C-alpha positions in Angstrom: -76.9 -41.3 -44.6 -76.5 -38.5 -47.4 -78.6 -35.5 -46.9 -81.1 -35.4 -49.7 -81.0 -32.7 -52.2 -83.9 -30.1 -52.9 -84.9 -31.9 -56.0 -85.1 -35.3 -54.2 -87.2 -33.7 -51.6 -89.5 -32.0 -54.1 -90.1 -35.0 -56.0 -91.2 -36.8 -52.7 -93.5 -33.9 -52.1 -95.1 -34.3 -55.4 -95.7 -38.1 -54.6 -97.6 -36.8 -51.5 -95.1 -37.2 -48.8 -95.5 -34.4 -46.0 -92.3 -35.5 -44.2 -90.3 -34.6 -47.2 -91.8 -30.9 -47.2 -91.2 -31.0 -43.4 -87.6 -31.4 -43.9 -87.9 -28.7 -46.5 -89.6 -26.1 -44.0 -86.7 -27.1 -41.4 -83.8 -26.5 -44.0 -85.2 -23.1 -44.9 -87.2 -21.6 -42.1 -84.6 -19.4 -40.9 -84.0 -18.0 -44.2 -87.6 -17.4 -45.1 -88.3 -15.7 -41.6 -85.2 -13.8 -41.8 -85.8 -12.3 -45.5 -89.3 -11.5 -44.3 -87.8 -9.8 -41.1 -85.6 -7.7 -43.0 -88.7 -6.2 -44.8 -91.3 -6.0 -42.0 -89.0 -5.3 -38.9 -91.2 -7.4 -36.8 -90.1 -10.9 -35.4 -93.6 -12.1 -34.7 -94.9 -10.9 -38.1 -91.9 -12.5 -39.8 -92.7 -15.9 -38.6 -96.6 -15.4 -39.4 -95.4 -14.4 -43.2 -93.0 -17.4 -42.9 -96.0 -19.9 -42.3 -97.8 -18.1 -45.0 -94.9 -18.5 -47.2 -94.6 -22.1 -46.7 -98.3 -22.9 -47.1 -98.5 -21.0 -50.5 -95.2 -22.9 -51.6 -97.1 -26.2 -50.7 -100.2 -25.5 -52.5 -98.4 -24.2 -55.7 -95.6 -26.8 -55.6 -96.7 -28.0 -59.0 -96.1 -24.7 -60.5 -92.2 -24.9 -59.8 -91.0 -26.2 -63.1 -87.3 -26.5 -62.1 -86.8 -28.0 -58.6 -83.3 -26.9 -58.5 -84.7 -23.4 -58.3 -86.8 -24.1 -55.2 -84.8 -21.8 -53.0 -84.8 -18.9 -55.2 -88.7 -19.5 -55.8 -89.3 -19.6 -52.0 -87.4 -16.4 -51.2 -89.3 -14.5 -54.2 -92.3 -15.6 -52.5 -91.2 -14.4 -49.0 -90.1 -10.9 -50.3 -93.7 -10.4 -52.0 -95.7 -11.8 -49.1 -93.6 -9.4 -46.7 -94.2 -6.4 -49.0 -97.9 -7.4 -49.3 -98.0 -7.3 -45.4 -96.4 -4.0 -45.1 -98.9 -2.5 -47.8 -102.0 -4.1 -46.0 -100.5 -2.5 -42.8 -100.1 0.8 -44.1 -103.7 0.9 -45.5 -104.8 -0.3 -42.0 -103.2 2.5 -40.5 -104.5 4.9 -42.8 -107.9 3.7 -42.0 -107.6 3.6 -38.2 -105.7 6.8 -37.9 -103.3 8.0 -35.1 -105.7 6.3 -32.5 -104.6 2.9 -33.4 -101.0 3.7 -33.2 -101.5 5.6 -29.7 -103.5 2.4 -28.2 -100.7 0.0 -30.0 -97.7 1.7 -28.2 -99.3 2.6 -25.1 -97.6 -0.2 -22.7 -94.8 -1.6 -24.5 -93.3 -4.9 -22.8 -89.6 -5.1 -22.3 -89.3 -7.4 -25.3 -91.3 -5.1 -27.5 -88.8 -2.5 -26.5 -85.6 -4.6 -27.4 -87.2 -5.6 -30.6 -87.9 -2.1 -31.6 -84.6 -1.0 -30.6 -83.1 -3.9 -33.0 -85.1 -2.9 -35.8 -84.9 0.9 -35.6 -81.0 0.2 -36.1 -81.4 -2.2 -38.9 -84.1 -0.1 -40.6 -81.5 2.4 -41.4 -79.4 0.1 -43.4 -80.1 -1.0 -47.0 -81.8 -4.2 -47.4 -78.9 -5.6 -49.5 -76.7 -5.2 -46.1 -79.4 -6.1 -43.8 -80.2 -9.4 -45.2 -76.7 -10.8 -44.7 -76.1 -9.9 -41.2 -79.7 -10.9 -40.1 -78.8 -14.4 -41.6 -75.3 -14.6 -40.2 -76.4 -13.9 -36.8 -79.8 -15.8 -37.0 -78.6 -18.9 -38.6 -75.1 -19.0 -36.8 -73.5 -19.9 -40.0 -70.3 -19.3 -42.1 -69.9 -16.6 -44.8 -70.0 -19.5 -47.2 -73.3 -20.6 -46.1 -74.6 -17.2 -46.0 -73.5 -16.5 -49.4 -75.1 -20.0 -50.5 -78.4 -18.9 -48.9 -78.6 -15.8 -50.7 -77.2 -16.9 -53.9 -74.1 -14.5 -53.6 -70.5 -15.0 -54.2 -68.4 -15.5 -50.9 -66.5 -11.9 -51.9 -69.7 -10.1 -52.2 -71.1 -11.5 -48.9 -67.9 -10.5 -46.9 -67.9 -7.3 -48.4 -71.6 -6.7 -47.6 -70.9 -8.2 -43.8 -68.0 -5.9 -43.4 -69.7 -2.9 -44.7 -73.0 -3.8 -43.0 -71.2 -4.3 -39.5 -69.5 -0.8 -40.0 -72.9 0.6 -40.7 -74.4 -0.8 -37.9 -71.9 0.4 -35.4 -72.4 3.8 -36.5 -76.2 3.6 -36.3 -75.7 2.1 -32.8 -73.5 5.0 -31.7 -76.0 7.7 -33.2 -79.0 5.9 -31.7 -77.2 6.2 -28.2 -76.4 9.8 -29.1 -79.9 10.6 -30.1 -81.4 8.7 -26.7 -79.0 10.5 -24.5 -79.8 13.8 -26.3 -83.4 13.2 -25.7 -83.1 12.1 -22.0 -81.5 15.4 -21.1 -83.3 17.6 -18.8 -84.5 20.5 -20.9 -87.4 23.3 -20.8 -90.1 20.8 -19.6 -88.0 19.8 -16.5 -87.2 23.3 -15.6 -91.1 24.4 -16.0 -92.1 21.4 -13.9 -89.6 22.5 -11.2 -90.9 25.9 -11.2 -94.7 24.7 -11.3 -94.1 23.1 -8.0 -92.3 26.0 -6.3 -94.7 28.8 -7.4 -97.7 26.6 -7.7 -98.8 28.2 -11.0 -100.7 26.1 -13.6 -99.8 28.3 -16.5 -96.3 27.8 -16.3 -96.8 23.8 -16.3 -99.0 24.3 -19.3 -96.2 26.2 -21.2 -94.3 22.7 -20.9 -96.6 21.1 -23.5 -95.3 23.5 -26.2 -91.6 22.4 -25.3 -89.6 21.7 -28.6 -87.4 18.7 -29.5 -83.6 19.9 -29.9 -82.7 16.5 -31.8 -85.4 17.3 -34.6 -84.2 20.7 -34.7 -80.4 19.6 -35.2 -81.3 17.1 -38.0 -83.9 19.6 -39.8 -81.1 22.3 -39.7 -78.4 20.2 -40.8 -80.6 19.0 -43.7 -81.4 22.7 -44.6 -77.9 23.8 -44.5 -76.5 21.0 -46.4 -78.9 21.4 -49.1 -78.6 25.0 -49.3 -74.8 24.6 -49.4 -74.9 22.0 -52.3 -77.7 23.7 -54.2 -76.0 27.1 -54.0 -72.5 25.8 -55.3 -74.2 23.9 -58.2 -76.2 27.0 -59.1 -73.3 29.5 -58.6 -71.0 27.5 -60.9 -74.0 26.9 -63.5 -74.9 30.6 -63.3 -71.2 31.8 -63.7 -70.5 29.9 -66.7 -73.9 30.9 -68.4 -73.4 34.3 -67.6 -69.9 34.7 -68.5 -70.7 33.0 -72.0 -73.6 35.4 -72.5 -71.4 38.4 -71.5 -68.6 37.3 -73.6 -70.6 36.7 -76.7 -73.1 39.5 -76.4 -74.0 41.5 -79.6 -74.3 45.1 -78.2 -72.6 47.0 -75.3 -76.1 47.3 -73.4 -76.6 43.8 -73.4 -73.3 43.3 -71.6 -74.0 46.1 -69.3 -77.5 44.6 -68.5 -75.7 41.0 -67.9 -73.3 42.7 -65.2 -76.1 44.5 -63.2 -78.3 41.0 -63.3 -75.2 39.2 -61.9 -74.7 42.1 -59.2 -78.4 41.8 -58.3 -78.5 38.3 -58.2 -75.4 38.1 -56.3 -77.2 40.6 -53.3 -80.3 38.6 -53.5 -78.4 35.1 -53.2 -76.9 36.6 -50.0 -80.0 37.7 -48.5 -81.6 34.1 -49.0 -78.5 32.7 -47.5 -78.7 34.8 -44.5 -80.7 32.2 -42.2 -78.5 29.4 -43.2 -75.4 31.2 -42.2 -77.0 32.0 -39.1 -77.8 28.4 -38.4 -74.1 27.5 -38.9 -73.1 30.3 -36.6 -75.4 28.7 -33.9 -78.8 30.0 -34.3 -81.4 27.5 -33.5 -84.9 28.5 -35.5 -86.6 25.6 -34.0 -86.2 27.1 -30.6 -87.4 30.3 -31.8 -90.1 29.4 -34.2 -91.0 25.9 -32.7 -91.0 22.8 -34.6 -94.2 23.4 -36.7 -93.3 27.2 -37.1 -89.8 26.1 -38.4 -91.2 23.9 -41.1 -93.5 26.4 -42.4 -90.9 28.9 -42.5 -88.4 26.8 -44.4 -91.0 25.8 -46.6 -92.3 29.0 -47.5 -88.4 30.6 -47.6 -87.6 27.8 -50.0 -90.6 28.1 -52.4 -90.3 32.1 -52.3 -86.8 31.5 -53.5 -87.6 29.0 -56.5 -90.6 31.3 -57.5 -88.5 34.3 -57.4 -85.8 32.5 -59.6 -88.3 31.4 -62.3 -89.7 35.2 -62.4 -86.2 36.6 -62.3 -85.2 34.3 -65.4 -88.4 35.3 -67.5 -88.0 39.0 -66.8 -84.3 38.7 -67.8 -84.8 36.8 -71.1 -87.5 39.4 -72.1 -85.5 42.4 -71.1 -82.7 41.1 -72.9 -84.6 40.6 -75.9 -86.2 44.4 -75.8 -82.5 45.6 -75.7 -81.5 43.6 -78.8 -84.5 45.2 -80.6 -83.7 48.8 -79.3 -80.3 48.5 -80.5 -81.1 47.2 -83.8 -83.7 50.0 -84.3 -81.2 52.6 -83.0 -78.6 51.2 -85.4 -76.2 50.7 -82.5 -72.6 49.5 -83.4 -72.1 45.9 -82.6 -69.3 44.8 -80.4 -65.9 43.7 -82.1 -66.2 40.2 -80.5 -69.5 39.7 -82.4 -68.6 40.8 -85.5 -65.4 38.5 -85.4 -67.9 35.9 -84.8 -70.4 36.9 -87.6 -67.4 37.1 -90.0 -66.3 33.4 -88.9 -69.7 32.5 -89.4 -69.6 33.0 -93.1 -66.9 30.2 -93.5 -68.8 27.6 -92.0 -71.8 25.6 -93.6 -74.2 23.2 -92.0 -73.9 19.5 -93.1 -76.7 18.1 -95.4 -77.0 14.7 -96.4 -79.6 11.9 -97.2 -79.0 8.1 -97.4 -80.1 6.7 -100.9 -81.7 3.9 -98.9 -85.5 4.5 -98.0 -88.2 2.6 -96.7 -92.1 3.3 -96.8 -91.2 6.6 -98.6 -88.9 7.9 -96.0 -85.2 8.0 -96.1 -83.4 5.7 -93.3 -80.9 8.5 -92.6 -81.1 12.3 -93.3 -78.8 15.0 -91.8 -79.8 18.5 -92.1 -78.2 21.7 -90.5 -78.4 25.4 -91.8 -75.6 27.3 -92.8 -74.0 28.8 -89.7 -74.7 32.7 -90.0 -75.5 35.3 -87.2 -79.1 36.8 -87.7 -79.8 34.5 -90.6 -83.4 34.5 -91.8 -85.8 32.0 -89.8 -87.5 30.6 -93.1 -84.0 30.0 -94.4 -82.9 28.1 -91.3 -86.1 26.1 -91.2 -85.6 25.1 -94.8 -82.1 24.3 -94.6 -82.3 22.3 -91.1 -85.3 20.2 -91.1 -84.5 16.5 -91.3 -87.3 13.7 -92.0 -86.4 10.2 -92.0 -86.5 7.0 -90.0 -83.2 8.4 -88.3 -83.3 12.2 -88.4 -80.5 14.4 -87.2 -80.7 18.2 -88.0 -81.8 21.7 -86.5 -85.5 20.5 -86.6 -85.5 16.7 -86.6 -88.7 14.6 -87.2 -87.7 10.8 -87.0 -90.0 7.8 -87.2 -87.4 6.1 -85.2 -84.8 8.5 -83.8 -84.7 12.1 -83.9 -81.6 14.5 -82.6 -81.5 18.1 -82.9 -82.4 21.3 -81.6 -85.9 20.7 -81.9 -86.4 16.8 -82.0 -89.7 14.8 -82.5 -90.1 11.0 -82.7 -90.2 7.9 -80.8 -86.7 8.4 -79.5 -86.0 12.3 -79.3 -82.6 13.8 -78.0 -82.3 17.6 -78.1 -82.9 21.0 -76.8 -86.5 20.5 -77.2 -87.3 17.0 -77.2 -90.7 15.5 -77.7 -91.3 11.4 -78.1 -91.8 8.0 -76.2 -88.5 8.4 -74.9 -87.2 11.9 -74.8 -83.9 13.5 -73.6 -83.1 17.2 -73.5 -83.1 20.6 -71.9 -86.9 20.6 -72.0 -88.2 16.9 -72.8 -91.8 15.8 -73.1 -92.6 12.2 -73.6 -93.8 8.8 -72.1 -90.2 9.0 -70.3 -88.4 12.1 -69.9 -84.9 12.9 -68.8 -83.1 16.3 -69.0 -83.3 19.6 -67.2 -87.2 20.3 -67.4 -89.2 17.3 -67.8 -93.0 16.4 -68.3 -93.6 12.8 -68.8 -95.5 9.7 -66.9 -91.8 8.7 -65.9 -89.7 11.9 -65.4 -86.1 12.1 -64.3 -84.0 15.2 -64.3 -83.5 18.5 -62.4 -87.2 19.9 -62.6 -89.7 17.2 -63.5 -93.3 16.7 -63.5 -94.9 13.4 -63.9 -97.0 10.2 -62.5 -93.7 8.7 -61.2 -91.0 11.6 -60.6 -87.6 11.8 -59.5 -85.3 14.9 -59.5 -82.0 16.3 -58.2 -83.8 19.6 -57.4 -87.7 19.8 -57.7 -90.3 17.0 -58.5 -93.9 16.7 -58.6 -96.2 13.9 -59.4 -98.3 10.9 -57.9 -95.0 9.5 -56.5 -92.0 11.9 -56.1 -88.5 11.7 -54.7 -86.4 15.1 -54.9 -84.9 17.6 -52.3 -88.1 19.5 -52.9 -91.0 16.9 -53.8 -94.6 17.4 -54.2 -96.6 14.2 -54.3 -100.1 13.1 -54.4 -99.9 9.6 -53.2 -96.4 9.8 -51.5 -93.2 12.0 -51.6 -89.8 11.8 -50.1 -87.2 14.3 -49.6 -85.5 17.3 -47.9 -88.6 19.4 -47.9 -91.6 17.7 -49.0 -95.8 18.0 -49.3 -98.2 15.1 -50.1 -101.8 14.5 -49.9 -101.2 11.2 -48.1 -97.6 10.0 -47.0 -94.3 12.0 -46.8 -90.8 11.6 -45.3 -88.4 14.3 -44.8 -86.8 16.8 -42.4 -89.8 19.0 -43.7 -92.8 16.9 -44.4 -96.2 18.2 -44.7 -99.1 15.3 -45.3 -101.8 13.7 -43.2 -98.9 10.8 -42.5 -95.7 12.7 -42.3 -92.8 11.1 -40.7 -94.9 8.6 -38.9 -95.2 4.8 -38.8 -97.9 4.7 -41.6 -95.6 6.7 -43.7 -92.8 4.5 -43.0 -94.6 1.3 -43.7 -96.0 2.8 -47.0 -93.0 4.1 -48.3 -90.9 0.8 -47.5 -93.3 -1.5 -49.0 -93.9 0.7 -52.3 -91.6 -0.7 -55.1 -92.0 2.6 -56.8 -90.6 4.8 -54.0 -87.9 2.3 -53.3 -86.9 2.2 -56.8 -87.1 6.1 -57.2 -84.9 6.6 -54.0 -82.2 3.9 -55.3 -82.1 5.8 -58.7 -81.7 9.3 -57.1 -79.2 7.8 -54.6 -77.2 6.4 -57.9 -77.4 9.7 -59.7 -75.9 11.3 -56.6 -73.0 8.6 -56.2 -72.2 8.8 -60.0 -71.5 12.6 -59.6 -69.0 12.1 -56.6 -65.3 11.7 -56.9 -63.7 10.1 -59.9 -66.8 8.0 -61.0 -67.9 11.3 -63.0 -64.6 11.3 -65.0 -65.7 8.5 -67.7 -68.9 10.4 -68.0 -66.9 13.6 -68.6 -64.6 12.1 -71.2 -67.6 10.2 -73.0 -69.2 13.6 -73.2 -66.4 15.3 -74.8 -65.7 12.8 -77.4 -69.5 12.6 -78.5 -69.5 16.5 -78.4 -66.3 16.5 -80.9 -68.0 13.9 -83.0 -71.3 15.8 -83.3 -69.1 18.8 -84.2 -67.4 17.0 -87.1 -70.9 15.8 -88.2 -72.8 18.9 -87.8 -70.2 21.6 -89.5 -67.4 21.7 -92.0 -65.5 24.1 -94.0 -67.1 25.7 -96.6 -64.9 24.4 -99.3 -65.5 20.8 -98.3 -69.4 21.2 -98.2 -71.5 18.1 -99.2 -74.2 18.8 -101.5 -77.7 18.9 -100.6 
């Protein structure tokens, strides 16, 4: 007798046949419970969720339009139910506080300990690798059957299983290493022995202040890794920017100032790096300062560094401007390099062009760049370089649809200073903003402020993910501060690195997407994957150069 298809069973279910639905439950119960377990990490809870999923599916079977999509529909319900369970659990933990957690973990059974060990290992794997592994071993099925259950190709399933097993082996080894380190006799053991020998209660009391060496090692490793990566990127950008400023300086006083700035900044950077160099050489700050003391010192040190950087840059810009004003007032001689640049500037003019087609009183497209001339009058630059059109490209661009320029304002804005619904630039403000410094409800970049904020350096918002993150609701990163939930080596929050924080962050779709986006950006900048982006950037830059400027004898009329 042939096995009935999902479509046939669902047709019988709709006719009121509970036996048909029982067959569907048997067919998909392992799949549903496994998907739930991959999210919640609790066998008992996953079965409770699985029952709720099938009850909901039975009640809402009439909502399923295509019976052939039953499995996809069922797994979607399972994922939503599991994430909802996590959210309710996080809220419950928030209300009950630490007392609930302590009571819950007071007397774990052997089964509980084993289940917690399994989940603590699996939880470190990405969900895309967790699901195939759990299904493969729980269902005891072939790769092809697992691929069919998850609606993946066999090749993708094999790859995920292989990579998942490798990651699992590494995590098991790491878990064993962590357990062995934690189990080694340390300060509390010594104190306990001495307390027995001497009979002094004061010595025994000191054991309560013992510190965790594994935590120290993890925190130090994170701090050193972040410092090295950040310092390398900062030094590279600072060197290129400083050299460009020195090379194109207008007056000798400006060059001398840039050299002094570089020297002083190098000394300051060395001072900043001393603690991290000491950690590489073997210093363990957690043993010296304690866990809380180390976290506070790390936070203060990093925040001071960022604050001094901003103050240093602001003072440098203002002082360089004053030097130029003094040189102009004193009629100082300009540097030969700058004079050549000024002479070359007289042979280049900006491109200005307006399309013949218009709509609602505005040209469809307008290009407006001023003539290149060092020290040009601001009013002249504004007059020649302002573009207003549906698609505006210019020094100052105001586009009803798209704006591209030094200052760009429009629904889609791209430029040094960009303001729009979607804005991309060095300084970007909008509904979604991407760039170096961004202010928007959805912000992604180097330094970001928004409701939902992700950054490769510093982010602040309702939800924030970054190496240095400040979140109102939740934050995740190397050093984080949040009013509610936080995860990271140096985390400060009412729920920092505890079960409630883990449950909330894992159940939050926003936090998971922010974390995935940050990881994707990090991966995109590694190895050869960066090459296509560099090539594309160079091609676009060349095309824009041809668009913006042209020889004087080939100038297009206004």
